[in-house]
Structures are given as structure tokens and as C-alpha cells.
PyMOL commands that place a pseudoatom at each C-alpha (Angstrom):
pseudoatom trace, name=CA, resn=MET, resi=1, chain=A, elem=C, hetatm=0, pos=[113.954, 141.351, 135.356]
pseudoatom trace, name=CA, resn=ALA, resi=2, chain=A, elem=C, hetatm=0, pos=[115.669, 139.563, 132.461]
pseudoatom trace, name=CA, resn=MET, resi=3, chain=A, elem=C, hetatm=0, pos=[114.843, 140.382, 128.860]
pseudoatom trace, name=CA, resn=GLY, resi=4, chain=A, elem=C, hetatm=0, pos=[111.732, 138.588, 127.697]
pseudoatom trace, name=CA, resn=GLU, resi=5, chain=A, elem=C, hetatm=0, pos=[110.706, 137.460, 131.173]
pseudoatom trace, name=CA, resn=ASP, resi=6, chain=A, elem=C, hetatm=0, pos=[107.480, 139.449, 131.493]
pseudoatom trace, name=CA, resn=ALA, resi=7, chain=A, elem=C, hetatm=0, pos=[106.639, 140.391, 127.914]
pseudoatom trace, name=CA, resn=VAL, resi=8, chain=A, elem=C, hetatm=0, pos=[105.229, 138.391, 125.063]
pseudoatom trace, name=CA, resn=GLU, resi=9, chain=A, elem=C, hetatm=0, pos=[104.751, 139.071, 121.401]
pseudoatom trace, name=CA, resn=GLY, resi=10, chain=A, elem=C, hetatm=0, pos=[101.421, 140.578, 120.516]
pseudoatom trace, name=CA, resn=LYS, resi=11, chain=A, elem=C, hetatm=0, pos=[101.117, 142.648, 123.690]
pseudoatom trace, name=CA, resn=PRO, resi=12, chain=A, elem=C, hetatm=0, pos=[100.523, 146.317, 122.922]
pseudoatom trace, name=CA, resn=ASP, resi=13, chain=A, elem=C, hetatm=0, pos=[103.410, 148.722, 122.992]
pseudoatom trace, name=CA, resn=VAL, resi=14, chain=A, elem=C, hetatm=0, pos=[103.908, 151.026, 125.961]
pseudoatom trace, name=CA, resn=PRO, resi=15, chain=A, elem=C, hetatm=0, pos=[104.689, 154.751, 125.893]
pseudoatom trace, name=CA, resn=VAL, resi=16, chain=A, elem=C, hetatm=0, pos=[108.196, 155.646, 127.030]
pseudoatom trace, name=CA, resn=LEU, resi=17, chain=A, elem=C, hetatm=0, pos=[110.460, 158.643, 127.438]
pseudoatom trace, name=CA, resn=VAL, resi=18, chain=A, elem=C, hetatm=0, pos=[113.732, 158.217, 125.566]
pseudoatom trace, name=CA, resn=SER, resi=19, chain=A, elem=C, hetatm=0, pos=[116.640, 160.290, 126.843]
pseudoatom trace, name=CA, resn=ILE, resi=20, chain=A, elem=C, hetatm=0, pos=[119.787, 160.330, 124.716]
pseudoatom trace, name=CA, resn=ARG, resi=21, chain=A, elem=C, hetatm=0, pos=[123.033, 161.872, 125.876]
pseudoatom trace, name=CA, resn=GLY, resi=22, chain=A, elem=C, hetatm=0, pos=[125.881, 161.652, 123.469]
pseudoatom trace, name=CA, resn=SER, resi=23, chain=A, elem=C, hetatm=0, pos=[129.155, 162.996, 122.283]
pseudoatom trace, name=CA, resn=THR, resi=24, chain=A, elem=C, hetatm=0, pos=[130.912, 162.955, 118.925]
pseudoatom trace, name=CA, resn=ARG, resi=25, chain=A, elem=C, hetatm=0, pos=[134.429, 163.831, 117.951]
pseudoatom trace, name=CA, resn=GLN, resi=26, chain=A, elem=C, hetatm=0, pos=[135.910, 163.785, 114.459]
pseudoatom trace, name=CA, resn=GLY, resi=27, chain=A, elem=C, hetatm=0, pos=[139.553, 162.706, 114.475]
pseudoatom trace, name=CA, resn=ASP, resi=28, chain=A, elem=C, hetatm=0, pos=[141.393, 164.796, 117.062]
pseudoatom trace, name=CA, resn=GLY, resi=29, chain=A, elem=C, hetatm=0, pos=[138.830, 167.608, 116.831]
pseudoatom trace, name=CA, resn=GLU, resi=30, chain=A, elem=C, hetatm=0, pos=[136.671, 169.149, 119.501]
pseudoatom trace, name=CA, resn=GLU, resi=31, chain=A, elem=C, hetatm=0, pos=[134.025, 167.009, 121.179]
pseudoatom trace, name=CA, resn=GLN, resi=32, chain=A, elem=C, hetatm=0, pos=[130.406, 167.981, 120.511]
pseudoatom trace, name=CA, resn=LYS, resi=33, chain=A, elem=C, hetatm=0, pos=[127.683, 166.980, 122.957]
pseudoatom trace, name=CA, resn=VAL, resi=34, chain=A, elem=C, hetatm=0, pos=[123.977, 166.413, 122.429]
pseudoatom trace, name=CA, resn=HIS, resi=35, chain=A, elem=C, hetatm=0, pos=[121.029, 165.793, 124.740]
pseudoatom trace, name=CA, resn=LEU, resi=36, chain=A, elem=C, hetatm=0, pos=[117.640, 164.812, 123.408]
pseudoatom trace, name=CA, resn=THR, resi=37, chain=A, elem=C, hetatm=0, pos=[114.543, 163.739, 125.320]
pseudoatom trace, name=CA, resn=THR, resi=38, chain=A, elem=C, hetatm=0, pos=[111.608, 162.544, 123.265]
pseudoatom trace, name=CA, resn=GLU, resi=39, chain=A, elem=C, hetatm=0, pos=[108.595, 160.298, 123.440]
pseudoatom trace, name=CA, resn=GLY, resi=40, chain=A, elem=C, hetatm=0, pos=[108.642, 156.854, 121.975]
pseudoatom trace, name=CA, resn=ARG, resi=41, chain=A, elem=C, hetatm=0, pos=[107.254, 153.395, 122.341]
pseudoatom trace, name=CA, resn=LEU, resi=42, chain=A, elem=C, hetatm=0, pos=[108.641, 150.131, 123.669]
pseudoatom trace, name=CA, resn=PHE, resi=43, chain=A, elem=C, hetatm=0, pos=[107.484, 146.702, 122.591]
pseudoatom trace, name=CA, resn=ARG, resi=44, chain=A, elem=C, hetatm=0, pos=[108.560, 143.096, 122.470]
pseudoatom trace, name=CA, resn=ALA, resi=45, chain=A, elem=C, hetatm=0, pos=[109.225, 141.366, 119.134]
pseudoatom trace, name=CA, resn=PRO, resi=46, chain=A, elem=C, hetatm=0, pos=[110.651, 137.892, 118.480]
pseudoatom trace, name=CA, resn=ASP, resi=47, chain=A, elem=C, hetatm=0, pos=[114.040, 137.634, 120.254]
pseudoatom trace, name=CA, resn=GLU, resi=48, chain=A, elem=C, hetatm=0, pos=[114.341, 141.370, 120.882]
pseudoatom trace, name=CA, resn=TRP, resi=49, chain=A, elem=C, hetatm=0, pos=[113.036, 144.549, 122.467]
pseudoatom trace, name=CA, resn=ARG, resi=50, chain=A, elem=C, hetatm=0, pos=[112.246, 147.483, 120.186]
pseudoatom trace, name=CA, resn=VAL, resi=51, chain=A, elem=C, hetatm=0, pos=[112.259, 151.165, 121.027]
pseudoatom trace, name=CA, resn=GLU, resi=52, chain=A, elem=C, hetatm=0, pos=[110.906, 153.596, 118.419]
pseudoatom trace, name=CA, resn=TYR, resi=53, chain=A, elem=C, hetatm=0, pos=[111.069, 157.380, 118.423]
pseudoatom trace, name=CA, resn=ARG, resi=54, chain=A, elem=C, hetatm=0, pos=[110.930, 160.246, 115.940]
pseudoatom trace, name=CA, resn=GLU, resi=55, chain=A, elem=C, hetatm=0, pos=[114.039, 162.302, 115.368]
pseudoatom trace, name=CA, resn=SER, resi=56, chain=A, elem=C, hetatm=0, pos=[114.014, 166.005, 116.168]
pseudoatom trace, name=CA, resn=PRO, resi=57, chain=A, elem=C, hetatm=0, pos=[114.938, 168.910, 113.881]
pseudoatom trace, name=CA, resn=VAL, resi=58, chain=A, elem=C, hetatm=0, pos=[117.766, 169.485, 116.390]
pseudoatom trace, name=CA, resn=THR, resi=59, chain=A, elem=C, hetatm=0, pos=[119.428, 166.237, 115.239]
pseudoatom trace, name=CA, resn=GLY, resi=60, chain=A, elem=C, hetatm=0, pos=[119.228, 167.250, 111.581]
pseudoatom trace, name=CA, resn=MET, resi=61, chain=A, elem=C, hetatm=0, pos=[117.078, 164.208, 110.828]
pseudoatom trace, name=CA, resn=ASP, resi=62, chain=A, elem=C, hetatm=0, pos=[113.547, 165.617, 111.116]
pseudoatom trace, name=CA, resn=GLY, resi=63, chain=A, elem=C, hetatm=0, pos=[111.099, 163.275, 109.401]
pseudoatom trace, name=CA, resn=THR, resi=64, chain=A, elem=C, hetatm=0, pos=[113.045, 160.164, 110.427]
pseudoatom trace, name=CA, resn=LEU, resi=65, chain=A, elem=C, hetatm=0, pos=[111.790, 157.300, 112.585]
pseudoatom trace, name=CA, resn=THR, resi=66, chain=A, elem=C, hetatm=0, pos=[114.544, 155.563, 114.554]
pseudoatom trace, name=CA, resn=THR, resi=67, chain=A, elem=C, hetatm=0, pos=[114.078, 152.007, 115.812]
pseudoatom trace, name=CA, resn=LEU, resi=68, chain=A, elem=C, hetatm=0, pos=[116.492, 150.530, 118.340]
pseudoatom trace, name=CA, resn=ARG, resi=69, chain=A, elem=C, hetatm=0, pos=[116.404, 146.732, 118.207]
pseudoatom trace, name=CA, resn=ILE, resi=70, chain=A, elem=C, hetatm=0, pos=[117.969, 145.259, 121.357]
pseudoatom trace, name=CA, resn=GLY, resi=71, chain=A, elem=C, hetatm=0, pos=[118.538, 141.556, 120.780]
pseudoatom trace, name=CA, resn=ASP, resi=72, chain=A, elem=C, hetatm=0, pos=[118.371, 138.884, 123.444]
pseudoatom trace, name=CA, resn=ASP, resi=73, chain=A, elem=C, hetatm=0, pos=[121.852, 137.889, 122.176]
pseudoatom trace, name=CA, resn=GLY, resi=74, chain=A, elem=C, hetatm=0, pos=[123.291, 141.283, 123.268]
pseudoatom trace, name=CA, resn=SER, resi=75, chain=A, elem=C, hetatm=0, pos=[123.339, 142.847, 119.800]
pseudoatom trace, name=CA, resn=VAL, resi=76, chain=A, elem=C, hetatm=0, pos=[121.832, 146.229, 118.947]
pseudoatom trace, name=CA, resn=ARG, resi=77, chain=A, elem=C, hetatm=0, pos=[120.569, 147.294, 115.548]
pseudoatom trace, name=CA, resn=ILE, resi=78, chain=A, elem=C, hetatm=0, pos=[119.651, 150.888, 114.728]
pseudoatom trace, name=CA, resn=ASP, resi=79, chain=A, elem=C, hetatm=0, pos=[117.209, 151.285, 111.835]
pseudoatom trace, name=CA, resn=ARG, resi=80, chain=A, elem=C, hetatm=0, pos=[116.331, 154.698, 110.431]
pseudoatom trace, name=CA, resn=THR, resi=81, chain=A, elem=C, hetatm=0, pos=[113.522, 155.280, 107.932]
pseudoatom trace, name=CA, resn=GLY, resi=82, chain=A, elem=C, hetatm=0, pos=[112.043, 158.435, 106.449]
pseudoatom trace, name=CA, resn=THR, resi=83, chain=A, elem=C, hetatm=0, pos=[114.159, 161.384, 105.334]
pseudoatom trace, name=CA, resn=HIS, resi=84, chain=A, elem=C, hetatm=0, pos=[117.273, 159.483, 106.439]
pseudoatom trace, name=CA, resn=VAL, resi=85, chain=A, elem=C, hetatm=0, pos=[117.587, 155.763, 105.762]
pseudoatom trace, name=CA, resn=MET, resi=86, chain=A, elem=C, hetatm=0, pos=[120.270, 153.665, 107.411]
pseudoatom trace, name=CA, resn=ARG, resi=87, chain=A, elem=C, hetatm=0, pos=[120.869, 150.406, 109.248]
pseudoatom trace, name=CA, resn=MET, resi=88, chain=A, elem=C, hetatm=0, pos=[123.672, 149.949, 111.772]
pseudoatom trace, name=CA, resn=ASP, resi=89, chain=A, elem=C, hetatm=0, pos=[124.423, 146.538, 113.282]
pseudoatom trace, name=CA, resn=LEU, resi=90, chain=A, elem=C, hetatm=0, pos=[126.285, 146.910, 116.553]
pseudoatom trace, name=CA, resn=ARG, resi=91, chain=A, elem=C, hetatm=0, pos=[128.090, 143.939, 118.059]
pseudoatom trace, name=CA, resn=LYS, resi=92, chain=A, elem=C, hetatm=0, pos=[131.171, 144.361, 120.230]
pseudoatom trace, name=CA, resn=GLY, resi=93, chain=A, elem=C, hetatm=0, pos=[134.314, 144.340, 118.074]
pseudoatom trace, name=CA, resn=TYR, resi=94, chain=A, elem=C, hetatm=0, pos=[132.254, 144.085, 114.877]
pseudoatom trace, name=CA, resn=ARG, resi=95, chain=A, elem=C, hetatm=0, pos=[132.899, 146.236, 111.792]
pseudoatom trace, name=CA, resn=HIS, resi=96, chain=A, elem=C, hetatm=0, pos=[130.532, 146.482, 108.848]
pseudoatom trace, name=CA, resn=VAL, resi=97, chain=A, elem=C, hetatm=0, pos=[129.741, 148.714, 105.902]
pseudoatom trace, name=CA, resn=THR, resi=98, chain=A, elem=C, hetatm=0, pos=[126.307, 150.286, 105.719]
pseudoatom trace, name=CA, resn=HIS, resi=99, chain=A, elem=C, hetatm=0, pos=[124.566, 152.517, 103.215]
pseudoatom trace, name=CA, resn=MET, resi=100, chain=A, elem=C, hetatm=0, pos=[123.021, 155.829, 104.313]
pseudoatom trace, name=CA, resn=THR, resi=101, chain=A, elem=C, hetatm=0, pos=[120.553, 157.865, 102.270]
pseudoatom trace, name=CA, resn=THR, resi=102, chain=A, elem=C, hetatm=0, pos=[119.849, 161.513, 103.188]
pseudoatom trace, name=CA, resn=PRO, resi=103, chain=A, elem=C, hetatm=0, pos=[118.037, 164.357, 101.443]
pseudoatom trace, name=CA, resn=PHE, resi=104, chain=A, elem=C, hetatm=0, pos=[121.498, 165.464, 100.274]
pseudoatom trace, name=CA, resn=GLY, resi=105, chain=A, elem=C, hetatm=0, pos=[122.624, 162.163, 98.751]
pseudoatom trace, name=CA, resn=SER, resi=106, chain=A, elem=C, hetatm=0, pos=[123.748, 158.635, 99.542]
pseudoatom trace, name=CA, resn=MET, resi=107, chain=A, elem=C, hetatm=0, pos=[127.004, 157.203, 100.846]
pseudoatom trace, name=CA, resn=ASP, resi=108, chain=A, elem=C, hetatm=0, pos=[128.600, 154.056, 102.187]
pseudoatom trace, name=CA, resn=LEU, resi=109, chain=A, elem=C, hetatm=0, pos=[129.975, 154.207, 105.728]
pseudoatom trace, name=CA, resn=GLY, resi=110, chain=A, elem=C, hetatm=0, pos=[132.206, 151.875, 107.718]
pseudoatom trace, name=CA, resn=VAL, resi=111, chain=A, elem=C, hetatm=0, pos=[130.954, 151.340, 111.274]
pseudoatom trace, name=CA, resn=CYS, resi=112, chain=A, elem=C, hetatm=0, pos=[133.046, 149.747, 114.039]
pseudoatom trace, name=CA, resn=THR, resi=113, chain=A, elem=C, hetatm=0, pos=[131.470, 149.012, 117.445]
pseudoatom trace, name=CA, resn=THR, resi=114, chain=A, elem=C, hetatm=0, pos=[133.691, 150.055, 120.359]
pseudoatom trace, name=CA, resn=LEU, resi=115, chain=A, elem=C, hetatm=0, pos=[131.221, 149.850, 123.284]
pseudoatom trace, name=CA, resn=LEU, resi=116, chain=A, elem=C, hetatm=0, pos=[128.038, 147.835, 123.681]
pseudoatom trace, name=CA, resn=GLU, resi=117, chain=A, elem=C, hetatm=0, pos=[126.176, 147.480, 126.986]
pseudoatom trace, name=CA, resn=PRO, resi=118, chain=A, elem=C, hetatm=0, pos=[122.481, 146.785, 126.354]
pseudoatom trace, name=CA, resn=GLY, resi=119, chain=A, elem=C, hetatm=0, pos=[119.873, 146.326, 129.069]
pseudoatom trace, name=CA, resn=MET, resi=120, chain=A, elem=C, hetatm=0, pos=[116.156, 146.454, 128.254]
pseudoatom trace, name=CA, resn=GLY, resi=121, chain=A, elem=C, hetatm=0, pos=[113.001, 144.990, 129.792]
pseudoatom trace, name=CA, resn=PRO, resi=122, chain=A, elem=C, hetatm=0, pos=[109.249, 145.606, 130.022]
pseudoatom trace, name=CA, resn=GLU, resi=123, chain=A, elem=C, hetatm=0, pos=[109.704, 148.812, 132.077]
pseudoatom trace, name=CA, resn=GLY, resi=124, chain=A, elem=C, hetatm=0, pos=[112.472, 150.220, 129.880]
pseudoatom trace, name=CA, resn=GLY, resi=125, chain=A, elem=C, hetatm=0, pos=[116.201, 150.147, 130.435]
pseudoatom trace, name=CA, resn=HIS, resi=126, chain=A, elem=C, hetatm=0, pos=[119.528, 151.635, 129.482]
pseudoatom trace, name=CA, resn=LEU, resi=127, chain=A, elem=C, hetatm=0, pos=[121.989, 151.317, 126.592]
pseudoatom trace, name=CA, resn=GLN, resi=128, chain=A, elem=C, hetatm=0, pos=[125.624, 152.381, 126.412]
pseudoatom trace, name=CA, resn=LEU, resi=129, chain=A, elem=C, hetatm=0, pos=[126.851, 152.514, 122.821]
pseudoatom trace, name=CA, resn=GLY, resi=130, chain=A, elem=C, hetatm=0, pos=[130.133, 153.492, 121.245]
pseudoatom trace, name=CA, resn=TYR, resi=131, chain=A, elem=C, hetatm=0, pos=[131.036, 153.306, 117.585]
pseudoatom trace, name=CA, resn=THR, resi=132, chain=A, elem=C, hetatm=0, pos=[133.360, 154.824, 115.023]
pseudoatom trace, name=CA, resn=VAL, resi=133, chain=A, elem=C, hetatm=0, pos=[132.136, 155.851, 111.574]
pseudoatom trace, name=CA, resn=GLU, resi=134, chain=A, elem=C, hetatm=0, pos=[134.565, 156.014, 108.657]
pseudoatom trace, name=CA, resn=PHE, resi=135, chain=A, elem=C, hetatm=0, pos=[133.778, 157.844, 105.417]
pseudoatom trace, name=CA, resn=HIS, resi=136, chain=A, elem=C, hetatm=0, pos=[136.178, 158.137, 102.470]
pseudoatom trace, name=CA, resn=ASN, resi=137, chain=A, elem=C, hetatm=0, pos=[139.430, 159.806, 103.537]
pseudoatom trace, name=CA, resn=LEU, resi=138, chain=A, elem=C, hetatm=0, pos=[137.949, 161.925, 106.326]
pseudoatom trace, name=CA, resn=PRO, resi=139, chain=A, elem=C, hetatm=0, pos=[139.083, 161.471, 109.926]
pseudoatom trace, name=CA, resn=PRO, resi=140, chain=A, elem=C, hetatm=0, pos=[136.889, 158.908, 111.732]
pseudoatom trace, name=CA, resn=LEU, resi=141, chain=A, elem=C, hetatm=0, pos=[133.851, 160.118, 113.674]
pseudoatom trace, name=CA, resn=HIS, resi=142, chain=A, elem=C, hetatm=0, pos=[133.829, 158.700, 117.227]
pseudoatom trace, name=CA, resn=THR, resi=143, chain=A, elem=C, hetatm=0, pos=[130.387, 158.528, 118.866]
pseudoatom trace, name=CA, resn=ARG, resi=144, chain=A, elem=C, hetatm=0, pos=[129.340, 157.579, 122.411]
pseudoatom trace, name=CA, resn=LEU, resi=145, chain=A, elem=C, hetatm=0, pos=[125.677, 157.378, 123.395]
pseudoatom trace, name=CA, resn=SER, resi=146, chain=A, elem=C, hetatm=0, pos=[123.939, 156.797, 126.694]
pseudoatom trace, name=CA, resn=ILE, resi=147, chain=A, elem=C, hetatm=0, pos=[120.276, 156.001, 126.045]
pseudoatom trace, name=CA, resn=SER, resi=148, chain=A, elem=C, hetatm=0, pos=[117.740, 155.742, 128.856]
pseudoatom trace, name=CA, resn=VAL, resi=149, chain=A, elem=C, hetatm=0, pos=[114.243, 154.382, 128.194]
pseudoatom trace, name=CA, resn=ARG, resi=150, chain=A, elem=C, hetatm=0, pos=[111.640, 154.886, 130.895]
pseudoatom trace, name=CA, resn=ARG, resi=151, chain=A, elem=C, hetatm=0, pos=[108.038, 153.740, 130.826]
pseudoatom trace, name=CA, resn=THR, resi=152, chain=A, elem=C, hetatm=0, pos=[105.523, 156.541, 131.259]
pseudoatom trace, name=CA, resn=ALA, resi=153, chain=A, elem=C, hetatm=0, pos=[101.789, 156.350, 131.858]
pseudoatom trace, name=CA, resn=ASN, resi=154, chain=A, elem=C, hetatm=0, pos=[100.870, 159.386, 129.775]
pseudoatom trace, name=CA, resn=PRO, resi=155, chain=A, elem=C, hetatm=0, pos=[102.429, 160.505, 126.492]
pseudoatom trace, name=CA, resn=LEU, resi=156, chain=A, elem=C, hetatm=0, pos=[103.334, 164.196, 126.740]
pseudoatom trace, name=CA, resn=SER, resi=157, chain=A, elem=C, hetatm=0, pos=[102.465, 165.462, 123.287]
pseudoatom trace, name=CA, resn=GLY, resi=158, chain=A, elem=C, hetatm=0, pos=[99.101, 163.785, 122.856]
pseudoatom trace, name=CA, resn=ASP, resi=159, chain=A, elem=C, hetatm=0, pos=[100.354, 162.371, 119.560]
pseudoatom trace, name=CA, resn=GLY, resi=160, chain=A, elem=C, hetatm=0, pos=[100.618, 158.847, 120.933]
pseudoatom trace, name=CA, resn=PRO, resi=161, chain=A, elem=C, hetatm=0, pos=[103.685, 156.855, 121.859]
pseudoatom trace, name=CA, resn=ALA, resi=162, chain=A, elem=C, hetatm=0, pos=[105.820, 157.997, 118.935]
pseudoatom trace, name=CA, resn=GLY, resi=163, chain=A, elem=C, hetatm=0, pos=[104.863, 161.652, 119.256]
pseudoatom trace, name=CA, resn=SER, resi=164, chain=A, elem=C, hetatm=0, pos=[106.939, 164.723, 118.612]
pseudoatom trace, name=CA, resn=PRO, resi=165, chain=A, elem=C, hetatm=0, pos=[110.043, 165.561, 120.664]
pseudoatom trace, name=CA, resn=ARG, resi=166, chain=A, elem=C, hetatm=0, pos=[109.694, 167.570, 123.852]
pseudoatom trace, name=CA, resn=SER, resi=167, chain=A, elem=C, hetatm=0, pos=[110.865, 171.124, 124.202]
pseudoatom trace, name=CA, resn=ASP, resi=168, chain=A, elem=C, hetatm=0, pos=[114.031, 170.147, 126.074]
pseudoatom trace, name=CA, resn=ASP, resi=169, chain=A, elem=C, hetatm=0, pos=[115.730, 168.883, 122.890]
pseudoatom trace, name=CA, resn=ARG, resi=170, chain=A, elem=C, hetatm=0, pos=[119.065, 170.656, 122.825]
pseudoatom trace, name=CA, resn=PHE, resi=171, chain=A, elem=C, hetatm=0, pos=[122.716, 170.443, 122.078]
pseudoatom trace, name=CA, resn=ALA, resi=172, chain=A, elem=C, hetatm=0, pos=[124.649, 170.678, 125.309]
for i in range(1, 172): cmd.bond("trace and resi %d" % i, "trace and resi %d" % (i + 1))
show_as sticks, trace
zoom trace
């Protein structure tokens, strides 16, 4: 089903499981892998799908709400609010500067999109993302994420669609 085909604005959000598998590598350093599965919610907004989930203490961003905004035009925006505040606009071949605020301070980061394959619909979908983050004179941080969003009938934690992460949060 194409984006927007079976969903309209104003319809209630649906509970989903969000599974994120990723890897990061700074410069020529060793690759670090992460796997996080958490509950979230999926809903339709004007010209985009939105997926929201709460970050886990495992990610170092406990107290942060992440919103993935998957545009009908193929763009992806990642908004973070809470203990960490940041906005990343991902469009293939696009580079921008963003500001990130953490409990430890604020900084400007350069973000360059290297991979962007969005696919979202009323039952969920899949995203493949790749981007490089540049900060001062440090080697660039290369990130690849595979994000799967799957509709579920029953939230696991009982906290509602944007409940707490499941126990299988882990670094792989």
C-alpha cells in the first residue's frame, strides 16, 4: 500500500513495535553495534507518517522522545525532545548543520545523508538510514540504521503506545 492511501489525518494513532539495528564507526575506528526494540506509536500527519518512541537508558538518551517523520516526498526528519534536543533533516546527498542540546552541554553538528530508503504505511514499514556526523576536528561518526516498525494489537508495557522500552534493549 502506498503512503497515505489508507490513512487520514485525525485518525487515532496505532501501537507499534519499533526495532532499531544500527552500527556506528568513528573515523577508521572499530564498529559498534546496537539493537533496540521498544514500543511506540504510528500516525498520519499532513504529508507524512510519524513514528514516536521513548529512548532507552541503553542509548544514553533516557528521558528523550524521538519522532521519525517520514515525508511523502521521501525525506526523513528525526526530532528529539526531552533530555536531548536535536533535529536532523535527512535527504539523500543533503548536508546540514544542526544544534544538539544534552544534559552535558550544547554543540553544533554537521550531518550528511549517505543512505535514505524510507517505506511507511498504515501497518508500519521499514527505513534504511545512513548519515555521517561531523563535530569540530574529530574524525567523522558514520552511522547506519535499519528501523522496522510493526503494528501490534496490544502494547507490551501497559503504558500506552509510547511506553517504556522492552527488556531486550541491548548493545550487540
